[in-house]
DRENPA-340133 format. One record per residue: x, y, z of N, C-alpha, C, O, CB in turn; residue in one letter. Coordinates in steps of 0.05 Angstrom, whole numbers, padded with zeros to 5 digits, always signed. Glycine has a CB too. Example, Ala and Ser with C-alpha at 12.3 -4.5 7.8 and 13.67 -1.06 7.14 Angstrom:
REM DRENPA-340133
+00264-00114+00156+00246-00090+00156+00264-00066+00156+00285-00066+00169+00226-00089+00181A +00257-00045+00142+00273-00021+00143+00258+00001+00157+00268+00023+00161+00282-00012+00114S 
***
This chain:
REM DRENPA-340133
-01841-01336-01139-01851-01313-01161-01859-01328-01185-01845-01346-01193-01827-01288-01170X -01881-01321-01198-01892-01337-01214-01873-01326-01238-01862-01304-01238-01924-01335-01215X -01870-01347-01261-01852-01342-01284-01868-01343-01306-01886-01360-01308-01828-01362-01288X -01863-01325-01326-01880-01323-01352-01876-01345-01362-01855-01356-01355-01874-01302-01372X -01892-01360-01380-01884-01380-01394-01872-01373-01419-01853-01387-01427-01903-01396-01397X -01883-01350-01434-01865-01336-01459-01849-01312-01449-01856-01302-01428-01885-01323-01484X -01829-01302-01462-01812-01282-01459-01823-01260-01471-01839-01262-01490-01786-01287-01468X -01812-01234-01459-01818-01209-01474-01847-01201-01471-01858-01192-01491-01810-01213-01504X -01860-01204-01450-01883-01207-01438-01904-01216-01460-01919-01204-01474-01889-01180-01424X -01900-01241-01457-01924-01257-01471-01933-01277-01454-01917-01290-01441-01915-01272-01499X -01961-01282-01451-01973-01300-01436-01993-01321-01457-02009-01309-01472-01990-01284-01414X -01993-01344-01457-02002-01356-01473-02034-01355-01461-02039-01349-01437-01987-01382-01476X -02054-01361-01481-02083-01349-01477-02093-01371-01456-02108-01360-01440-02105-01348-01508X -02090-01391-01450-02098-01412-01428-02085-01404-01401-02097-01410-01381-02087-01444-01436X -02063-01391-01399-02054-01389-01377-02054-01361-01363-02040-01357-01343-02033-01400-01380X -02071-01342-01377-02078-01320-01368-02095-01317-01340-02096-01295-01329-02090-01310-01388X -02106-01333-01331-02119-01336-01302-02101-01344-01288-02101-01333-01266-02142-01354-01297X -02081-01363-01292-02063-01369-01272-02041-01344-01269-02028-01340-01248-02049-01396-01278X -02038-01332-01290-02020-01311-01281-02034-01287-01268-02023-01275-01250-02004-01301-01306X -02057-01280-01275-02070-01258-01260-02068-01269-01233-02056-01255-01217-02101-01249-01269X -02075-01287-01225-02083-01299-01191-02055-01293-01180-02047-01281-01160-02092-01340-01187X -02044-01304-01201-02010-01308-01183-01995-01275-01174-01979-01270-01156-01980-01326-01213X -02010-01254-01198-01998-01232-01194-02011-01215-01172-02003-01194-01161-01996-01219-01219X -02033-01227-01167-02050-01210-01151-02040-01219-01124-02050-01206-01106-02084-01214-01157X -02023-01239-01115-02014-01252-01093-01988-01235-01093-01981-01223-01072-02012-01285-01096X -01974-01234-01114-01943-01224-01113-01942-01198-01108-01927-01188-01092-01927-01228-01138X -01963-01182-01125-01949-01147-01122-01957-01141-01097-01971-01155-01083-01962-01119-01145X -01946-01120-01093-01947-01105-01062-01958-01076-01069-01956-01064-01047-01913-01102-01044X -01967-01062-01083-01978-01036-01091-02006-01042-01088-02015-01060-01103-01969-01026-01120X -02026-01029-01071-02053-01038-01066-02068-01040-01090-02084-01058-01096-02067-01021-01047X -02062-01015-01106-02089-01011-01126-02077-01028-01146-02091-01032-01165-02098-00977-01139X -02050-01042-01147-02047-01064-01173-02055-01087-01162-02060-01104-01179-02017-01068-01186X -02057-01096-01133-02071-01118-01122-02094-01116-01128-02105-01136-01136-02069-01122-01098X -02109-01093-01125-02141-01100-01127-02145-01099-01165-02165-01108-01176-02165-01070-01106X -02125-01088-01178-02133-01088-01203-02129-01121-01215-02141-01129-01236-02117-01065-01218X -02108-01139-01196-02109-01157-01210-02129-01176-01201-02137-01194-01215-02087-01165-01213X -02135-01171-01177-02153-01195-01164-02181-01191-01176-02197-01210-01178-02154-01193-01129X -02186-01168-01183-02211-01166-01194-02217-01180-01224-02239-01178-01234-02217-01138-01194X -02198-01193-01235-02208-01203-01257-02219-01238-01251-02211-01252-01233-02183-01198-01279X -02236-01245-01269-02248-01275-01264-02256-01276-01294-02278-01271-01305-02277-01280-01237X -02232-01284-01306-02241-01288-01335-02227-01319-01343-02205-01327-01335-02228-01260-01356X -02246-01333-01362-02236-01363-01362-02235-01361-01398-02249-01347-01413-02263-01392-01345X -02212-01381-01404-02203-01378-01433-02233-01382-01452-02240-01371-01473-02176-01404-01441X -02248-01401-01437-02275-01412-01445-02294-01393-01448-02313-01398-01463-02285-01430-01426X -02293-01370-01436-02315-01355-01431-02326-01345-01461-02310-01336-01477-02307-01332-01411X -02351-01348-01466-02359-01334-01489-02360-01308-01483-02367-01298-01462-02382-01342-01502X -02350-01294-01512-02343-01262-01512-02374-01253-01511-02372-01228-01509-02324-01250-01544X -02396-01257-01511-02422-01243-01507-02420-01243-01477-02437-01226-01471-02450-01257-01521X -02412-01250-01458-02417-01250-01432-02395-01234-01413-02399-01231-01389-02419-01279-01424X -02372-01223-01427-02351-01207-01418-02351-01182-01419-02354-01169-01440-02331-01213-01428X -02348-01170-01393-02348-01137-01396-02323-01130-01409-02300-01140-01405-02350-01120-01365X -02332-01108-01426-02303-01096-01442-02301-01069-01437-02321-01054-01436-02301-01100-01475X -02274-01062-01435-02266-01034-01438-02249-01023-01464-02228-01036-01465-02251-01029-01414X -02250-01006-01484-02239-00999-01503-02221-00979-01492-02231-00962-01478-02255-00993-01523X -02191-00980-01495-02169-00963-01483-02159-00951-01505-02162-00963-01526-02148-00977-01467X -02141-00921-01506-02129-00914-01521-02115-00893-01509-02124-00881-01489-02141-00911-01540X -02092-00886-01519-02073-00872-01505-02056-00853-01532-02046-00865-01551-02053-00897-01487X -02054-00824-01529-02043-00809-01538-02007-00809-01530-02004-00811-01506-02061-00789-01533X -01987-00807-01542-01966-00814-01531-01944-00795-01554-01946-00794-01578-01965-00849-01529X -01926-00783-01540-01907-00771-01548-01882-00787-01574-01862-00778-01585-01898-00764-01521X -01893-00809-01576-01875-00821-01594-01885-00857-01594-01905-00866-01582-01842-00812-01582X -01871-00870-01605-01879-00899-01607-01858-00920-01593-01856-00943-01601-01882-00906-01637X -01846-00913-01576-01821-00926-01561-01826-00923-01529-01819-00903-01516-01789-00910-01570X -01837-00941-01520-01846-00936-01493-01816-00934-01471-01818-00931-01447-01869-00963-01485X -01799-00936-01481-01770-00933-01468-01757-00899-01470-01741-00889-01455-01747-00957-01487X -01769-00887-01495-01765-00860-01497-01785-00843-01501-01782-00820-01509-01749-00856-01514X -01805-00852-01496-01832-00830-01499-01854-00839-01483-01857-00862-01478-01845-00828-01529X -01868-00822-01475-01893-00822-01455-01913-00816-01463-01918-00808-01486-01894-00807-01435X -01932-00822-01438-01966-00825-01444-01974-00791-01439-01968-00779-01418-01987-00852-01417X -01984-00782-01456-01998-00758-01456-02030-00749-01449-02039-00730-01436-01993-00752-01479X -02043-00770-01460-02072-00774-01454-02084-00801-01455-02074-00817-01470-02088-00758-01471X -02102-00807-01442-02115-00837-01437-02143-00831-01433-02153-00816-01416-02104-00855-01411X -02155-00850-01460-02182-00849-01457-02200-00871-01451-02183-00889-01447-02188-00840-01476X -02216-00880-01448-02235-00907-01442-02258-00906-01441-02270-00889-01429-02234-00918-01420X -02274-00928-01456-02304-00927-01465-02314-00960-01449-02309-00981-01459-02308-00926-01508X -02327-00958-01428-02339-00989-01423-02357-01000-01438-02377-00987-01442-02351-00993-01400X -02356-01022-01449-02383-01033-01474-02379-01062-01469-02359-01073-01460-02378-01024-01514X -02407-01075-01479-02406-01102-01480-02410-01110-01515-02405-01095-01534-02429-01115-01457X -02419-01132-01516-02424-01140-01542-02447-01125-01558-02447-01120-01582-02428-01168-01540X -02465-01120-01539-02489-01103-01542-02494-01079-01541-02514-01067-01550-02501-01107-01532X -02471-01069-01526-02486-01032-01519-02452-01021-01505-02435-01031-01490-02525-01031-01481X -02452-00999-01516-02436-00982-01509-02444-00960-01482-02463-00945-01483-02431-00969-01534X -02426-00962-01460-02434-00942-01435-02414-00918-01441-02393-00914-01429-02429-00957-01401X -02426-00903-01459-02412-00879-01466-02413-00858-01445-02397-00839-01447-02422-00869-01489X -02436-00859-01419-02434-00833-01397-02413-00851-01384-02399-00835-01372-02465-00821-01375X -02404-00875-01380-02390-00882-01362-02351-00872-01378-02331-00878-01365-02401-00920-01356X -02350-00860-01399-02322-00858-01407-02309-00845-01387-02321-00836-01368-02318-00844-01431X -02281-00844-01389-02260-00829-01379-02245-00816-01396-02247-00822-01420-02246-00842-01366X -02226-00795-01386-02213-00785-01406-02191-00765-01384-02200-00749-01367-02235-00769-01432X -02167-00770-01388-02142-00757-01370-02123-00748-01386-02113-00763-01402-02127-00777-01351X -02114-00718-01385-02090-00712-01399-02073-00707-01368-02078-00696-01347-02094-00681-01423X -02048-00724-01381-02025-00722-01364-02001-00710-01369-01994-00706-01393-02020-00741-01358X -01986-00705-01352-01961-00693-01352-01936-00707-01361-01922-00717-01343-01957-00685-01328X -01929-00710-01384-01902-00727-01393-01881-00719-01378-01879-00695-01374-01893-00723-01423X -01855-00741-01365-01839-00732-01361-01818-00719-01374-01799-00707-01364-01835-00743-01352X -01822-00722-01398-01809-00707-01417-01822-00682-01436-01846-00676-01438-01801-00727-01432X -01803-00671-01447-01817-00645-01458-01840-00659-01487-01836-00681-01495-01787-00619-01472X -01855-00647-01495-01874-00650-01519-01859-00644-01542-01846-00623-01540-01901-00632-01518X -01856-00656-01564-01837-00649-01589-01857-00642-01607-01879-00652-01604-01817-00672-01601X -01853-00624-01629-01870-00616-01645-01889-00635-01665-01912-00630-01670-01856-00599-01658X -01874-00657-01676-01885-00677-01684-01906-00682-01670-01928-00672-01678-01870-00696-01683X -01904-00697-01649-01930-00703-01633-01950-00693-01627-01970-00706-01624-01928-00707-01617X -01949-00662-01622-01965-00647-01621-01983-00644-01648-02008-00642-01645-01951-00627-01613X -01973-00643-01675-01988-00641-01691-02002-00674-01693-02023-00675-01707-01973-00627-01714X -01996-00695-01684-02018-00718-01678-02044-00713-01664-02066-00711-01673-02007-00738-01660X -02031-00710-01634-02053-00708-01615-02067-00681-01601-02085-00679-01584-02045-00722-01595X -02052-00661-01615-02067-00634-01614-02065-00626-01587-02081-00609-01579-02098-00634-01623X -02045-00639-01567-02050-00637-01537-02025-00616-01538-02004-00623-01549-02049-00669-01515X -02026-00588-01525-02010-00569-01529-01991-00568-01497-01998-00578-01475-02028-00542-01539X -01970-00554-01502-01953-00546-01483-01971-00534-01457-01964-00540-01434-01934-00526-01496X -01990-00519-01461-02008-00505-01445-02029-00523-01429-02037-00521-01406-02023-00487-01464X -02035-00541-01447-02052-00561-01438-02043-00577-01415-02055-00579-01394-02058-00577-01459X -02015-00589-01422-02009-00605-01396-01994-00592-01376-01989-00607-01358-01996-00628-01402X -01986-00568-01374-01975-00549-01354-01977-00553-01328-01960-00556-01311-01985-00527-01358X -02011-00554-01325-02017-00559-01302-02035-00590-01295-02051-00597-01277-02032-00534-01298X -02025-00602-01315-02040-00631-01312-02026-00651-01292-02003-00648-01286-02040-00646-01342X -02038-00665-01283-02025-00686-01260-02009-00701-01268-02016-00709-01290-02042-00703-01247X -01984-00714-01260-01972-00738-01266-01991-00762-01268-02011-00766-01254-01951-00743-01247X -01981-00775-01284-02000-00808-01286-01999-00816-01254-02020-00826-01248-01980-00840-01310X -01987-00815-01238-01989-00834-01221-02001-00821-01200-01999-00832-01178-01964-00848-01215X -02019-00792-01200-02036-00780-01191-02068-00789-01200-02088-00780-01189-02028-00754-01196X -02068-00804-01219-02097-00811-01236-02091-00844-01234-02110-00856-01245-02099-00796-01274X -02069-00861-01223-02063-00887-01234-02079-00900-01221-02085-00920-01233-02037-00898-01233X -02092-00898-01196-02115-00913-01176-02135-00911-01192-02141-00932-01203-02124-00900-01146X -02151-00887-01198-02167-00885-01215-02173-00897-01248-02195-00902-01257-02166-00864-01213X -02153-00899-01258-02149-00912-01285-02147-00942-01279-02155-00957-01297-02122-00900-01301X -02137-00954-01257-02135-00986-01251-02162-00992-01241-02172-01013-01249-02111-00996-01229X -02174-00979-01225-02200-00985-01218-02224-00985-01239-02242-01001-01240-02205-00968-01198X -02219-00964-01254-02239-00960-01278-02237-00986-01303-02257-00992-01316-02229-00929-01294X -02209-01001-01306-02201-01021-01316-02209-01045-01309-02216-01062-01325-02182-01020-01315X -02209-01049-01280-02212-01072-01265-02233-01095-01278-02253-01086-01289-02221-01063-01237X -02229-01117-01278-02254-01129-01279-02260-01131-01315-02272-01150-01323-02277-01110-01260X -02253-01114-01330-02262-01117-01356-02243-01124-01380-02230-01104-01383-02273-01095-01361X -02239-01134-01390-02225-01142-01414-02218-01123-01433-02237-01115-01446-02239-01161-01426X -02195-01113-01438-02188-01087-01456-02188-01093-01477-02175-01113-01484-02166-01073-01453X -02202-01078-01494-02195-01077-01523-02188-01057-01537-02201-01036-01539-02210-01084-01535X -02166-01061-01549-02146-01036-01566-02141-01045-01598-02143-01067-01609-02108-01034-01549X -02134-01018-01610-02136-01026-01641-02102-01019-01640-02093-00996-01637-02160-01004-01666X -02087-01042-01642-02054-01044-01643-02047-01043-01609-02050-01024-01593-02037-01012-01664X -02036-01068-01604-02033-01080-01573-02009-01065-01569-02010-01052-01548-02029-01115-01568X -01989-01062-01582-01962-01053-01582-01958-01026-01569-01935-01019-01562-01952-01053-01611X -01981-01008-01564-01982-00981-01557-01993-00986-01531-01974-00985-01515-01998-00962-01577X -02014-00990-01519-02024-00984-01497-02016-00997-01471-02013-00987-01449-02047-00985-01501X -02014-01026-01479-02000-01039-01455-01970-01042-01450-01960-01049-01429-02009-01063-01454X -01957-01036-01474-01922-01033-01462-01923-01004-01453-01907-01002-01435-01893-01037-01488X -01936-00979-01458-01938-00954-01449-01939-00956-01415-01921-00949-01399-01966-00941-01463X -01961-00965-01409-01977-00967-01385-01961-00983-01377-01949-00968-01360-02004-00975-01385X -01951-01003-01376-01928-01024-01362-01901-01006-01352-01892-01006-01329-01916-01050-01389X -01892-00991-01374-01868-00974-01366-01878-00961-01351-01874-00968-01327-01853-00957-01385X -01893-00943-01356-01899-00917-01338-01909-00929-01307-01905-00914-01288-01928-00895-01355X -01920-00953-01300-01929-00959-01278-01900-00970-01258-01893-00966-01235-01954-00980-01284X -01888-00983-01279-01864-00994-01267-01842-00969-01261-01823-00975-01246-01853-01017-01287X -01842-00944-01272-01825-00923-01259-01836-00904-01240-01824-00888-01226-01813-00906-01279X -01871-00908-01241-01871-00893-01212-01879-00920-01187-01871-00918-01164-01901-00864-01212X -01890-00935-01193-01892-00962-01174-01880-00988-01161-01887-01005-01144-01904-00972-01182X -01853-00980-01181-01829-01012-01182-01848-01029-01194-01833-01044-01207-01816-01029-01147X -01873-01037-01198-01881-01057-01209-01898-01056-01234-01917-01041-01234-01891-01069-01192X -01893-01070-01254-01911-01067-01276-01938-01076-01277-01948-01084-01256-01900-01077-01297X -01949-01076-01295-01977-01080-01305-01983-01100-01332-01977-01092-01355-01987-01052-01311X -01993-01121-01326-01993-01132-01352-02018-01150-01351-02020-01165-01332-01966-01147-01360X -02040-01148-01374-02069-01159-01371-02067-01170-01407-02052-01166-01426-02099-01128-01361X -02087-01184-01403-02095-01192-01429-02110-01172-01448-02119-01153-01435-02111-01215-01426X -02115-01170-01474-02122-01155-01494-02137-01166-01515-02135-01190-01521-02102-01144-01502X -02150-01154-01525-02172-01160-01547-02153-01135-01571-02160-01111-01568-02214-01151-01535X -02134-01142-01589-02131-01125-01610-02150-01121-01634-02153-01141-01648-02109-01129-01618X -02162-01102-01640-02181-01108-01660-02158-01102-01697-02164-01111-01719-02213-01081-01652X -02143-01090-01692-02120-01091-01716-02110-01122-01719-02108-01131-01742-02090-01071-01707X -02106-01136-01701-02097-01164-01704-02117-01182-01715-02109-01199-01730-02087-01175-01679X -02142-01180-01709-02162-01187-01723-02172-01182-01747-02183-01200-01760-02174-01183-01714X -02168-01160-01755-02171-01144-01779-02145-01159-01801-02147-01163-01825-02166-01106-01769X -02129-01162-01788-02103-01169-01804-02110-01200-01812-02109-01211-01835-02071-01166-01782X -02118-01212-01787-02122-01241-01797-02154-01249-01807-02163-01271-01812-02113-01262-01772X -02167-01227-01807-02193-01232-01837-02182-01218-01861-02193-01220-01883-02229-01216-01832X -02162-01203-01858-02168-01187-01888-02134-01187-01898-02131-01172-01917-02186-01147-01883X -02115-01198-01890-02091-01200-01891-02079-01229-01895-02062-01235-01913-02084-01189-01870X -02090-01248-01876-02074-01273-01875-02092-01296-01889-02082-01318-01894-02066-01281-01843X -02117-01290-01893-02132-01309-01905-02124-01321-01933-02108-01307-01945-02157-01298-01906X -02130-01339-01943-02129-01346-01971-02136-01326-01988-02119-01313-01999-02146-01368-01977X -02157-01322-01991-02163-01295-02003-02152-01271-02013-02149-01262-02036-02174-01287-01992X -02147-01264-01985-02130-01242-01986-02098-01249-01992-02084-01229-01996-02133-01228-01960X -02085-01275-01992-02058-01276-01998-02060-01279-02032-02043-01271-02048-02042-01301-01980X -02083-01291-02037-02089-01295-02074-02091-01273-02083-02080-01269-02104-02115-01309-02086X -02105-01252-02071-02111-01223-02083-02077-01207-02080-02072-01189-02096-02141-01204-02060X -02062-01213-02065-02035-01200-02060-02018-01222-02084-02002-01211-02099-02024-01202-02022X -02021-01240-02086-02009-01255-02114-02019-01243-02142-02005-01243-02162-02018-01289-02115X -02040-01236-02141-02050-01226-02167-02038-01196-02161-02052-01182-02176-02088-01230-02171X -02023-01182-02150-02018-01158-02149-02029-01141-02132-02016-01123-02122-02019-01150-02169X -02051-01144-02127-02066-01121-02108-02051-01115-02080-02042-01132-02065-02099-01132-02100X -02052-01087-02077-02044-01087-02049-02054-01098-02021-02078-01103-02020-02043-01065-02047X -02045-01101-02007-02061-01113-01982-02075-01098-01966-02067-01075-01967-02047-01126-01963X -02092-01101-01953-02116-01085-01949-02109-01069-01919-02090-01079-01907-02145-01107-01946X -02121-01046-01908-02106-01029-01898-02123-01038-01871-02147-01042-01872-02103-00998-01913X -02108-01039-01849-02120-01047-01826-02115-01027-01801-02115-01030-01776-02110-01074-01820X -02108-00999-01821-02113-00980-01801-02146-00974-01786-02166-00982-01797-02103-00955-01815X -02146-00960-01761-02170-00956-01748-02192-00945-01763-02215-00952-01763-02167-00941-01726X -02179-00923-01781-02208-00908-01796-02212-00925-01824-02233-00925-01836-02204-00868-01805X -02193-00936-01832-02202-00959-01858-02213-00985-01849-02232-00994-01862-02176-00968-01877X -02204-00998-01831-02224-01021-01815-02250-01013-01813-02267-01029-01821-02217-01026-01785X -02257-00988-01801-02286-00983-01795-02300-00975-01816-02324-00975-01813-02291-00965-01776X -02287-00965-01844-02302-00963-01864-02311-00984-01877-02331-00981-01891-02293-00948-01878X -02294-01014-01876-02309-01037-01881-02331-01042-01873-02343-01056-01889-02299-01054-01877X -02343-01038-01854-02358-01046-01837-02381-01015-01836-02394-01007-01817-02338-01057-01808X -02379-01005-01861-02399-00982-01856-02407-00959-01833-02427-00945-01831-02418-00994-01857X -02382-00960-01815-02383-00946-01793-02378-00922-01789-02355-00919-01798-02371-00955-01780X -02385-00900-01782-02378-00866-01796-02352-00858-01789-02342-00868-01769-02399-00838-01783X -02339-00842-01804-02311-00832-01798-02314-00811-01772-02333-00795-01769-02296-00816-01826X -02295-00814-01758-02293-00793-01732-02264-00782-01735-02246-00795-01746-02297-00810-01700X -02263-00761-01727-02229-00747-01728-02215-00761-01707-02225-00761-01684-02227-00709-01722X -02191-00774-01714-02173-00794-01694-02153-00773-01683-02150-00749-01685-02155-00822-01712X -02139-00797-01667-02116-00779-01649-02126-00766-01623-02111-00756-01606-02105-00754-01668X -02154-00767-01623-02168-00762-01589-02169-00787-01574-02183-00805-01584-02202-00752-01589X -02154-00793-01547-02157-00814-01535-02190-00827-01534-02196-00849-01544-02144-00807-01509X -02208-00812-01521-02240-00817-01517-02248-00822-01553-02258-00844-01557-02261-00782-01499X -02246-00812-01566-02255-00811-01601-02246-00845-01602-02260-00866-01602-02231-00783-01630X -02221-00842-01603-02206-00868-01618-02216-00892-01594-02220-00915-01602-02163-00862-01621X -02220-00887-01568-02234-00912-01554-02263-00920-01564-02270-00944-01567-02236-00907-01523X -02276-00901-01568-02303-00903-01580-02302-00917-01605-02318-00936-01608-02315-00878-01585X -02283-00909-01624-02286-00919-01651-02271-00950-01647-02276-00965-01665-02269-00897-01674X -02258-00958-01628-02248-00978-01626-02274-00999-01617-02278-01021-01628-02224-00975-01608X -02291-00989-01595-02311-01005-01585-02323-01009-01606-02328-01033-01607-02327-00997-01564X -02335-00992-01633-02346-00996-01648-02346-01015-01668-02363-01028-01679-02347-00981-01651X -02315-01012-01673-02308-01034-01695-02308-01065-01682-02316-01084-01697-02275-01027-01707X -02299-01070-01657-02301-01089-01645-02329-01103-01645-02330-01127-01647-02291-01083-01625X -02352-01087-01642-02380-01095-01637-02387-01107-01667-02400-01127-01671-02400-01069-01627X -02373-01090-01686-02375-01103-01714-02369-01125-01723-02382-01142-01734-02365-01093-01729X -02335-01123-01713-02327-01152-01721-02336-01178-01712-02336-01201-01722-02303-01155-01718X -02345-01165-01689-02364-01192-01675-02390-01201-01689-02395-01225-01694-02376-01184-01645X -02406-01180-01695-02431-01184-01701-02425-01197-01735-02440-01214-01745-02450-01154-01697X -02402-01185-01749-02399-01199-01778-02383-01227-01778-02393-01245-01792-02380-01178-01800X -02364-01232-01765-02345-01251-01768-02351-01277-01741-02343-01300-01744-02314-01234-01767X -02362-01269-01722-02354-01280-01701-02389-01289-01681-02410-01277-01684-02331-01254-01685X -02386-01308-01669-02409-01319-01651-02412-01312-01626-02392-01318-01613-02409-01342-01649X -02435-01298-01607-02431-01294-01580-02415-01309-01562-02400-01302-01544-02452-01294-01570X -02422-01334-01571-02407-01365-01559-02378-01365-01570-02366-01386-01570-02425-01398-01572X -02367-01346-01579-02339-01351-01587-02321-01343-01567-02322-01321-01557-02331-01336-01611X -02302-01366-01557-02297-01370-01525-02268-01350-01535-02258-01347-01557-02291-01412-01508X -02260-01338-01509-02237-01311-01508-02210-01326-01515-02193-01311-01524-02233-01293-01472X -02206-01345-01514-02184-01356-01524-02172-01354-01550-02148-01354-01555-02187-01377-01520X -02195-01350-01570-02199-01342-01594-02187-01321-01605-02175-01321-01626-02219-01338-01597X -02191-01299-01586-02190-01273-01594-02176-01248-01573-02176-01224-01575-02219-01268-01601X -02163-01269-01550-02148-01243-01527-02116-01251-01546-02111-01269-01563-02148-01253-01475X -02102-01233-01536-02069-01233-01530-02062-01232-01502-02039-01233-01495-02053-01208-01543X 
***
């Protein structure tokens, strides 16, 4: 069995190809095997040559051990183009009841999930839509751990894959730079790296948040803006992914 080089579901940037290939051989679930086998990503591949997919989920809370997924949205794109006609959206029935606080955020009601499928019913379709594309998210500690936990609960095997996190990129650019540290030293508050505020820095239009497809589109546009402003199309993947 392939052993992760890092604990707590972390793989070093240069180890992803080896890990994904090993998983394709190790897992027994056919959909997971196809998902892992579809990856052909080298850490030195220029970002401009990589097929991408923005992924967003709405959940009943922030802890994948106690909360569940209620909707999933994805939008395929590249550095140059967003393939909006290929967007996908699913509402799924969580194994735990909705709570009032989560409904106020994602606005998915009890009646909408009453006849919704369990995630297991759409999982093969979801994995096929993600396969072969590098996933882009805004805050990687939601989509990846929630999907991993949900798949483990249903298929007995988890799913782990590299992601580019637009929130982490914003933190690197606007919170961790010498200029950002100097501004904090001068008493100015740190720059917000929330999705809406990050988009405002690039002149992107405001969208109504907390809808999985809309937030996927917003994330795809943000990443395109980050690349155009701060990176070169030849920037290798290992500088961007987690």
